[in-house]
C-alpha positions, 0 to 999 in steps of 0.5 A: 558499465557505470551506474545510471544513478550515483550517490552524488546524484542522490545528494544533489537531489537532496539539496534541491528538495531541502525545504520543499518536502518533509524529512519524514519521521523514521522511528521504532514501532515498539508494538510491531517489534514485539509482535514480529520479533524484529526491531521495526523502524517505520519511515512515514512517507504517508505524511508528505503533503501529497501523502506519498514519497513520489513527490521527491522524484517528481520535484527533483525532475521538475527542478532540474528541468527549470535549472536547465534553462530550456523552455518548457511548454508544460509537463505530462505524466502517467500515474495511478495517483501518487506520482500524479499528485507529486507532479501536479503539486510541484508543477503548480508551485513552480508555475508549470502546466501539468497534464496527468493521464490516469488509468480508468480504475484509479481511486476517486480520491486520487483523481480528485486530489490531482485535479485539486492541485490544478492539473488537467486529468485525462482518464485513459486505459485499464492500467499504467501501461495503457495510460503511459502510452496515451501520455507519450502520444499527448506529449508528442502532440502538444510539445509537453515534457514527459515525467516518467514515474520511475524510469528516469535517473532524476526521478530515481535520485529524488526517491533515493533521498529518503535513504539519506534521511533513514541512514542519518537517523538509524545507520545501524539497520540490518535490513530494508524492506521496500515496496516495488512497482516499477522500481524507482523507489528501491533503485534510489534507496539501493543506490544510496545504501550501497554507497554508504552502508553496503552491509544492509540487506535490501529486500523488494516486495511485490504483490503476487498479482503484479510480479513483473520485477520479481519475475525478472529478478528470480527468472520466474514466470508468475502470471500477472493479475488484473487488479490489486488493492496495492494499485500503487505498485501495479506495474506490468513492465518495470523500467529499463533503468530500474531493472538494471539497478535492482539486478545489481544492487538489491539482495532479494525479492519476495511476494505477498498476497492480498490478504497479507496486505489487508492485514498490514493495513489494519495493523498499521491503522490500529497499532500505529494510528497511521493510514497507508494504502496497499503499496504502503503496507507491502513492507509490513506484509512481507515481515508478517508473512516471514517473521523468522527471516527478520527475527532479531534484526533491525528492520526498516520499512517504508510506509510509502503512501497513504492515499486509499479510497475510503470505501476500500478502507472500510471493506478492508477494516471489516474483513480484518475484523472478521479474520481476527474473530472480532466480527463473526457471523453465527447461524441459529436454527430454532422453533418459530415461536413467540419470544424465540428471537428474544431468547437468542439475543439474550443468550448472546448478550449474556455471553458478552457479544454485541449484535451488529445485524439480525436476519430473520429468515423463514421463506428461504430457510432449509429448515422445516416449515415450523422453524426459523433460520436466524443469522447474527453478525456479532462484535466479539473479542476473538475466535475463542469468544465466538466459540463461547457464544456458539456453545452457549446457544447450543447449551440452550437447545439451539442449533448454532454454528459460526461462519 
């Protein structure tokens, strides 16, 4: 059976998109290469105007609709945010009415940016599937054209233009690691790569909380969760077109958990000075989880989006510092006497740690009534430094422990 999307479709999409989306950088990260043992190349799709690759597919679909010459009353889409922004931005640029249905838990930053592009935003449902069903009902009621976020050949072809750019710069890759939600991105990339460089291995990544495509690919039955920090790939049902392309053209699928994604977000922020959302960090999360699999290989990762809620980012950074031993909580038990807190803080300072917070507890302490329970949150260098601080407190006669 002929493929629903071909290299010619991807090349046609590239012609439509030329000058309207960025040919984003695809460059080596020397530091990540040293850390992982692979030669790591990053595709910075978070630098697109809407901070996501999604505008590639959205624009290709919209431009094709206009080329068809058929009257268009307007367009409607269902999205957790990135497809929404892509459709809204390019619909506004092309003079089309755009209605976007977004799930209720969508991060505020994505909702407001979508409204900022002139779209009419409707918040409905707890996830993509409910939002999609509502969008389809509105499309029928108002005569709008539905722009599917992934299960559309024109959208898939638009996403595949990214592969043409990557291969043009680094055609000698061994592996591409790509985040997977509904499968539009990896389907487009796989279509182009299999036609131009069939030896390149293509690995899809899903979060353990939304493993629908993984289950189809592997024949497994992992349960689906309720939420994930990678909401951009939180899709309960992959597309009919995309599942077929993935089955035919993708080499493997892997799962990463929330901690893996958090670590990858922090590393990209700290090492590459680039901000990605959860889905955008999924490829690096997979590489960090199984470095031996990619050791010595030339690996391409797609930083597919950078729209992340600032409050979520703040929490991720803080949790990342805790895991790295750079933010530590230490409990100290001592006699409740004048000057004891000053002694504790002086010891901490001499050990080279900086105090973020101090909680001085009497009433709710399990220690004796003559004692005080002091909890310190410290900025430290690493886990070894935390142990040094605890040891210094114990050596001074205090009961101290980390954690």
